[in-house]
Backbone bond lengths (Angstrom), bond angles and torsions (degrees), N, CA, C in turn:
res aa  C-N    CA-C-N  psi(-1)  N-CA   C-N-CA  omega(-1)  CA-C   N-CA-C  phi
1 M - - - 1.452 - - 1.527 108.98 -
2 I 1.293 117.26 133.27 1.455 122.60 177.21 1.531 110.10 -102.52
3 W 1.317 116.05 134.04 1.461 123.48 176.46 1.535 108.60 -114.69
4 I 1.311 115.91 144.09 1.475 121.47 -179.16 1.520 109.19 -119.80
5 L 1.331 114.55 127.47 1.466 119.48 172.21 1.526 106.20 -86.88
6 L 1.323 116.98 111.23 1.468 120.65 -179.89 1.506 108.36 -98.98
7 S 1.337 114.00 139.77 1.445 121.11 176.77 1.516 108.38 -124.23
8 L 1.339 117.44 117.97 1.440 123.18 177.62 1.528 107.74 -106.03
9 S 1.307 116.26 113.70 1.472 121.18 -175.07 1.545 109.98 -68.98
10 T 1.342 114.25 133.04 1.459 120.67 176.99 1.510 111.52 -115.12
11 G 1.331 117.23 8.40 1.464 121.17 -179.78 1.500 112.33 -70.77
12 Y 1.320 116.29 163.91 1.469 123.47 -177.05 1.520 112.52 -63.51
13 Y 1.334 117.90 -46.89 1.462 122.16 -172.12 1.522 113.58 -82.97
14 N 1.326 118.12 -29.27 1.441 119.92 -175.70 1.537 112.49 -126.95
15 S 1.308 116.11 33.37 1.472 121.97 -177.07 1.520 110.52 -59.70
16 G 1.314 117.16 132.91 1.471 122.07 177.49 1.499 114.71 95.13
17 N 1.331 119.60 -8.51 1.467 120.43 176.94 1.538 109.30 -68.57
18 I 1.310 116.74 137.75 1.453 121.53 179.59 1.536 109.64 -120.57
19 S 1.340 116.58 134.93 1.481 121.12 175.49 1.513 106.07 -137.61
20 G 1.318 115.76 159.36 1.443 120.73 -179.10 1.505 112.21 -149.52
21 I 1.328 114.82 153.47 1.471 123.23 177.06 1.516 106.85 -131.17
22 E 1.335 117.15 136.15 1.459 121.25 -178.76 1.519 110.95 -91.33
23 F 1.352 115.26 143.85 1.458 122.72 176.33 1.520 108.90 -132.46
24 N 1.347 115.56 152.97 1.463 120.99 -179.13 1.537 112.74 -77.32
25 T 1.334 117.56 -25.51 1.478 120.53 -177.83 1.515 109.40 -133.29
26 Q 1.335 113.07 156.00 1.468 118.39 175.68 1.526 111.21 -65.27
27 E 1.315 116.57 -36.48 1.466 120.41 179.68 1.531 111.44 -61.73
28 N 1.320 117.76 -41.55 1.477 120.32 178.14 1.515 111.34 -65.53
29 C 1.316 116.91 -38.53 1.462 122.63 177.92 1.534 110.92 -62.13
30 I 1.331 115.70 -47.85 1.439 120.10 -179.10 1.515 112.01 -66.00
31 E 1.335 117.34 -38.33 1.452 121.97 177.19 1.517 110.82 -61.17
32 A 1.336 116.59 -43.89 1.479 121.44 178.37 1.538 110.02 -63.55
33 M 1.331 117.24 -42.43 1.448 121.50 179.84 1.521 111.04 -61.38
34 E 1.339 116.45 -41.90 1.461 120.00 178.24 1.512 112.18 -65.25
35 Q 1.347 117.91 -36.74 1.458 120.98 176.95 1.518 111.47 -64.58
36 V 1.293 117.20 -41.12 1.482 121.31 178.35 1.534 110.13 -65.12
37 K 1.322 115.77 -41.07 1.493 119.49 -178.56 1.515 112.49 -66.30
38 K 1.341 117.88 -22.21 1.454 121.56 179.55 1.543 111.86 -69.30
39 Q 1.349 116.73 -21.69 1.450 119.29 -179.32 1.546 109.45 -69.72
40 D 1.298 116.58 146.63 1.469 121.32 -174.65 1.526 114.14 -63.76
41 K 1.333 117.09 -47.41 1.463 120.28 -167.41 1.531 110.88 -114.15
42 V 1.313 117.41 63.44 1.456 122.15 177.23 1.524 106.76 -97.30
43 N 1.327 116.33 110.87 1.449 121.83 177.70 1.529 109.19 -101.63
44 A 1.325 114.92 65.06 1.473 118.56 -176.11 1.531 109.25 -153.20
45 A 1.313 113.82 150.27 1.449 120.78 169.64 1.524 106.59 -93.23
46 L 1.319 117.28 127.90 1.460 122.43 -175.98 1.527 110.53 -114.86
47 M 1.337 115.81 141.68 1.457 119.42 176.59 1.529 110.23 -157.13
48 C 1.329 115.55 147.27 1.450 122.40 174.33 1.516 108.48 -99.45
49 V 1.325 115.81 126.21 1.479 119.84 -179.86 1.520 109.32 -128.50
50 K 1.325 114.98 148.99 1.466 120.69 178.17 1.509 109.34 -81.43
51 K 1.341 116.58 132.00 1.438 122.36 178.37 1.512 109.36 -76.38
52 G 1.330 117.92 130.62 1.459 120.96 -177.16 1.521 109.64 -137.88
53 K 1.297 113.58 -173.65 1.482 120.80 178.84 1.526 109.65 -74.63
54 A 1.288 114.70 148.62 1.507 120.15 179.64 1.535 109.55 -66.17
55 A 1.291 115.81 144.70 1.468 120.72 177.00 1.502 110.64 -72.65
56 K 1.334 116.42 147.07 1.466 121.02 178.59 1.481 112.26 -97.04
């Protein structure tokens, strides 16, 4: 199962930009998300989502 750490920028200059990094486990994704949240100036909404098939 692949998990993606999604980052949705909420900053003034780049609001709405989305980026993602893939992880092999949910635990690794959550650990990475927690590390990013420890930084002082993170202007982003972070979430771990399961990668799945595209909707038809």
